C-alpha positions in Angstrom: 111.7 100.5 94.0 112.0 99.9 97.7 112.2 96.3 98.9 111.6 95.3 102.5 110.6 92.4 104.7 107.0 92.6 103.4 108.1 92.0 99.8 110.3 89.2 100.9 107.6 87.6 103.0 105.1 87.7 100.2 107.5 86.2 97.7 108.6 83.5 100.1 105.0 82.6 100.9 104.1 82.5 97.2 106.9 80.2 96.5 106.3 77.9 99.4 102.6 77.4 98.8 102.6 76.6 95.1 100.4 73.6 95.5 97.5 75.2 95.5 90.2 78.6 93.6 88.8 75.4 92.8 88.2 74.7 89.1 84.9 73.1 90.0 83.6 76.1 92.0 82.2 79.2 90.2 82.8 82.5 91.9 81.8 86.1 91.8 84.4 88.3 90.4 84.8 90.3 93.5 87.5 91.0 96.0 88.9 89.7 99.2 90.6 93.0 99.8 91.0 96.3 98.0 92.7 94.7 95.1 91.9 91.3 93.7 94.0 89.7 91.1 92.7 89.1 87.6 91.8 85.6 86.6 95.1 84.3 85.3 93.8 80.8 84.7 92.3 81.9 81.4 95.6 83.4 80.2 96.2 86.5 78.1 95.6 86.9 74.4 99.2 86.8 73.2 98.6 85.1 69.9 97.6 86.5 66.6 94.9 84.1 65.4 93.3 80.7 66.2 95.4 78.6 63.9 96.4 75.8 66.2 96.4 74.8 69.8 99.9 75.0 71.4 100.6 75.4 75.1 103.6 77.7 74.8 103.5 81.1 73.1 105.9 84.0 72.8 104.7 87.3 71.5 106.7 90.4 70.4 104.8 93.6 69.6 105.9 97.0 68.3 103.4 99.9 68.3 103.4 103.6 67.5 100.8 106.1 68.4 99.8 109.5 69.8 98.8 110.5 73.3 97.2 113.9 74.0 97.8 113.9 77.8 100.9 111.9 78.6 101.2 113.1 82.2 97.5 112.6 83.1 97.4 116.2 84.1 94.5 118.6 84.6 96.7 121.7 83.8 99.5 122.2 81.2 98.5 119.1 79.3 101.3 117.7 77.2 100.8 115.7 74.0 103.3 113.4 72.4 103.9 110.7 69.9 105.2 107.4 71.3 106.6 104.1 70.3 106.4 101.0 72.4 107.7 97.4 72.4 106.3 94.5 74.4 107.3 91.0 75.0 104.9 88.4 76.4 105.2 84.7 77.3 102.3 82.4 77.9 102.3 78.7 78.9 99.3 76.5 79.5 99.4 72.9 80.9 96.5 70.6 81.6 96.0 67.1 82.9 93.0 65.4 84.5 94.3 66.4 87.9 96.4 69.6 87.4 95.9 72.8 85.5 98.7 75.4 85.2 99.0 78.7 83.5 101.9 81.1 83.4 101.9 84.6 81.9 104.8 87.0 82.0 106.1 89.9 80.0 107.3 93.4 79.9 107.1 96.6 77.9 108.9 99.9 77.3 107.2 103.0 75.9 109.2 106.0 74.7 107.6 109.4 74.4 109.1 111.8 71.9 107.9 115.0 73.7 107.3 114.6 77.4 108.7 117.2 79.7 108.4 118.0 83.4 105.0 118.8 84.8 105.2 121.2 87.8 101.8 120.0 89.1 102.6 116.3 89.1 104.8 115.1 92.0 105.4 111.6 90.6 108.4 110.1 88.8 107.0 110.9 85.4 109.5 113.4 83.9 111.5 110.7 82.1 110.8 109.9 78.5 110.2 106.2 79.2 107.4 104.2 80.9 108.0 100.7 82.1 105.6 97.8 82.6 106.7 94.4 83.9 104.3 91.6 85.1 104.2 87.9 86.0 101.1 85.8 86.7 101.0 82.2 87.8 98.0 80.0 88.5 97.8 76.3 89.4 94.8 74.1 90.4 95.5 70.6 91.6 92.9 67.9 92.5 94.7 66.2 95.4 91.8 63.8 96.0 88.3 63.3 94.5 87.1 65.6 97.3 90.0 68.0 97.9 91.1 70.7 95.4 94.1 73.0 96.1 94.9 76.1 94.1 97.1 79.2 94.0 96.7 82.4 92.0 99.7 84.8 92.0 100.3 88.1 90.3 103.0 90.8 90.4 103.6 94.0 88.4 105.8 97.0 88.3 104.4 99.9 86.3 105.1 103.5 85.5 101.5 104.4 85.0 98.3 102.8 86.4 96.5 100.6 83.9 92.9 101.9 84.0 91.6 98.7 82.5 93.5 96.5 85.0 92.4 98.4 88.0 88.8 98.3 86.9 88.5 94.8 85.7 90.7 93.4 88.5 89.4 95.8 91.1 92.9 97.1 91.9 92.6 100.7 93.2 95.6 102.9 92.6 96.1 106.6 92.2 95.5 107.5 88.6 98.3 110.0 88.4 101.6 108.9 86.9 103.5 107.0 89.7 105.9 104.2 89.6 104.6 101.4 91.8 105.0 97.7 92.6 102.0 95.5 93.3 101.6 91.8 94.1 98.7 89.7 95.3 98.8 86.0 96.0 95.8 83.8 96.8 95.8 80.3 98.1 92.6 78.2 98.5 91.4 74.7 99.3 88.0 73.4 98.3 86.5 70.3 100.0 83.4 68.4 99.0 81.9 67.0 102.3 78.9 65.5 100.6 77.6 65.5 97.0 75.6 68.7 97.8 77.7 70.5 100.5 81.2 71.8 100.1 83.5 74.5 101.6 86.1 76.8 100.1 88.7 78.2 102.4 91.2 80.8 101.2 94.1 83.1 102.3 95.1 86.2 100.3 98.1 88.4 100.8 98.8 91.6 98.8 101.5 94.3 98.9 101.6 97.8 97.4 104.7 99.9 97.2 105.0 103.3 95.5 108.4 104.6 94.4 107.7 108.2 95.3 108.5 108.8 99.0 105.6 111.3 99.5 103.0 108.9 98.0 104.5 106.0 99.9 103.6 107.6 103.3 99.9 107.2 102.7 99.7 104.4 100.1 102.2 101.6 100.9 100.4 98.7 102.6 100.1 95.0 103.2 96.7 93.4 103.0 95.6 90.0 104.3 92.3 88.2 104.0 91.0 85.0 105.4 87.8 83.7 103.9 85.5 80.7 104.0 82.6 79.8 101.8 79.8 77.3 102.7 78.3 76.1 99.5 75.0 74.1 99.0 74.0 72.7 95.7 70.3 73.3 95.4 69.9 72.2 91.7 72.5 70.9 89.3 72.8 74.5 87.9 72.5 76.5 91.1 74.6 76.8 94.3 73.7 78.8 97.3 76.6 80.4 99.2 77.2 81.8 102.7 80.5 83.4 103.2 82.6 85.1 105.9 85.8 87.1 105.3 88.2 88.7 107.7 90.5 91.4 106.3 93.5 93.2 107.7 95.0 96.4 106.1 98.4 97.3 107.5 100.0 100.5 106.2 103.7 100.2 106.4 104.6 103.9 107.0 101.6 105.2 108.9 99.1 103.8 111.4 96.0 106.0 111.2 94.5 104.1 108.2 95.3 100.6 109.2 92.2 98.6 109.8 90.4 95.3 110.2 87.2 94.3 108.5 84.5 91.6 108.9 82.4 90.6 105.8 79.1 88.8 106.2 77.9 87.7 102.7 75.4 85.5 101.0 74.8 84.8 97.4 74.6 82.3 94.6 76.3 80.8 91.5 74.0 79.9 88.6 74.5 78.5 85.1 71.6 79.1 82.7 73.4 76.9 80.1 77.0 76.0 79.2 77.4 79.4 77.6 75.7 81.7 80.2 76.4 81.9 83.9 76.4 84.5 86.7 77.6 84.9 90.2 76.5 87.2 93.1 77.6 88.0 96.6 75.9 90.6 98.8 76.0 91.6 102.5 77.7 94.0 104.9 81.2 95.0 105.7 82.2 96.2 109.2 85.5 98.0 109.3 87.4 99.2 112.4 90.4 101.4 112.3 93.3 100.5 114.6 94.6 103.9 115.5 92.2 106.7 114.6 93.4 110.2 115.3 90.8 112.5 116.6 91.8 115.0 113.9 90.5 112.6 111.3 87.3 111.1 112.7 84.4 112.4 114.7 83.5 109.1 116.2 85.3 105.9 117.1 86.4 105.2 113.6 84.1 102.2 112.8 82.5 102.1 109.3 79.6 99.9 108.2 78.8 99.6 104.6 76.8 97.5 102.1 78.9 95.2 100.0 78.0 93.4 96.8 79.7 91.9 93.7 78.2 90.5 90.6 79.7 88.9 87.5 78.0 87.7 84.3 79.6 85.7 81.5 77.8 85.1 78.3 79.0 83.5 75.1 76.5 84.8 72.6 77.9 82.6 69.9 81.0 80.6 69.2 82.9 83.7 68.3 81.3 86.3 70.6 81.7 86.7 74.4 80.5 89.2 76.9 81.7 89.8 80.5 80.0 92.2 82.9 81.3 92.9 86.4 79.9 95.1 89.2 81.1 95.8 92.7 80.3 98.1 95.6 82.4 98.3 98.7 84.6 100.2 101.0 88.1 100.8 99.6 91.4 102.3 100.5 91.5 105.9 99.3 94.3 107.4 97.1 94.4 110.8 98.9 96.0 111.3 102.3 93.1 113.3 103.8 90.5 110.5 103.7 90.3 107.3 105.9 88.2 105.4 103.4 85.8 105.7 100.5 82.7 104.1 99.0 83.4 102.8 95.5 81.1 101.4 92.8 82.8 99.8 89.8 81.2 98.4 86.7 83.0 97.1 83.5 81.7 95.6 80.3 83.9 93.7 77.9 82.8 92.4 74.5 84.9 90.4 72.1 84.0 89.1 68.7 85.9 87.1 66.1 84.6 88.0 62.6 86.7 85.4 61.0 89.6 83.2 62.0 91.9 86.1 61.1 89.9 89.2 62.1 88.8 90.0 65.7 87.8 93.1 67.6 86.7 94.2 71.1 85.1 96.9 73.2 85.9 97.6 76.8 83.9 100.1 78.9 84.7 100.8 82.5 83.0 103.2 85.0 83.9 104.0 88.6 82.3 106.2 91.2 84.2 107.1 94.3 82.8 108.9 97.4 85.7 109.9 99.6 84.6 110.3 103.2 85.0 113.6 105.0 87.2 114.1 108.0 87.9 117.0 110.3 90.9 118.0 108.2 89.2 117.9 104.8 85.7 117.7 103.3 84.6 114.7 101.4 84.4 114.7 97.6 83.0 112.6 94.8 84.9 111.4 91.7 83.7 109.7 88.5 86.0 107.9 86.1 85.3 106.3 82.7 87.5 104.5 80.3 86.5 103.3 76.8 88.8 101.1 74.7 88.4 99.8 71.1 90.8 97.4 69.5 91.0 95.4 66.3 93.4 92.7 65.1 94.1 91.1 61.7 96.2 87.9 61.6 98.1 88.0 58.3 99.7 84.6 58.9 100.2 82.1 61.6 102.9 84.3 63.2 102.2 87.9 62.0 99.3 90.2 62.9 98.4 93.9 62.6 96.5 95.6 65.4 95.1 99.0 66.1 93.2 100.6 69.0 91.8 103.7 70.6 91.4 104.6 74.3 89.5 107.5 75.9 89.8 108.2 79.6 88.1 110.9 81.7 88.3 111.6 85.4 85.7 114.2 86.7 86.4 115.5 90.2 85.1 119.1 90.4 85.7 119.4 94.2 89.3 118.3 94.2 92.2 120.3 92.7 94.3 118.9 89.9 92.6 115.4 89.8 90.5 116.0 86.7 91.8 115.1 83.3 90.9 113.7 79.9 93.1 111.5 77.7 92.9 110.3 74.1 95.3 107.6 73.0 95.5 106.0 69.5 97.9 103.3 68.4 98.7 100.9 65.6 101.4 98.2 65.3 102.4 94.7 64.5 102.8 91.5 66.5 105.0 88.5 65.9 104.3 85.3 67.9 105.4 81.7 67.9 
């Protein structure tokens, strides 16, 4: 993995501004740039059962399974059995003024039969896949009016996590590529009056692919400054007007670097303590810094609708539903396009049948419309991912789990991008 000044600057900023999305402010689950971080304040499900409340958890998992397309290839598909081990650490701390969550971990997957794929130019010929991540979130009530928060996330992965990039709106190439990604968001919320408040934020993200060819058109730094003006209409409803300014700076090329203005309006509404929704909608105006005439017929400006919508519903004490939607301009993962229109929707259902038995269903769909240029025609792409999982907690520390994932990418007008994948696994988890 290549490290440069951008990585150092991001890490330094994340460390320096640790005092920092207001816990009292509900937000839509959208993005301030092409990849928003997942909500780390809720933590990850590293435990095996709800036996007791303890702020610090360590989890070790070992799984075995079968993958019928280990290289995510459209030709010469290779299947293989695999075995993986994962380590996770979760820490939660709460006081009347400060809330902290820390999640970190890593995993290693060994494929028994994965060889070279002549049609995939990534670093995927090894028998091992790696996945390391760290997430930190802190919210601090500095005064009764002022709330500071920080939300930071970093990962290094051998393959893109389809669930992550859909639920977290991170857009990566879906082919096997080692990459590093980090995003750090800092915000300050201030209540000027009992009904009027503002939420100001700054977000910095960095993407770095290991493969030199992919790095030329994918490596980038993204900055976003945003400000929300919030008015409490009723105790359960807040109207929001928002402006964002975004900068995308590609580190190895200039033709796709851009600036964007977002003009948005929306609302946050709670129907009851178990049911809430959030919406933002408006327009994005994007300008490219150095558009080459070979790529664009006009001056390079793009104007597009933008919306994001999130719904959270706890049907019962042991059942929860989350539904997210987003439509926006995004950074493409092919070198021939300047930008693309993307619609994402994801549904997650979790249910605890008993204190020991739980299961879930995750369904994610994405439609991409890559814009045409003078060098290449535009093309559409549809992706769907379905995941089923179940867990049985044998004791306080031991659990068995099993799951199945189906992924399909349909891109009839683009060579070698289509593929289907079936993946099944079972294993055991020890946590304490």
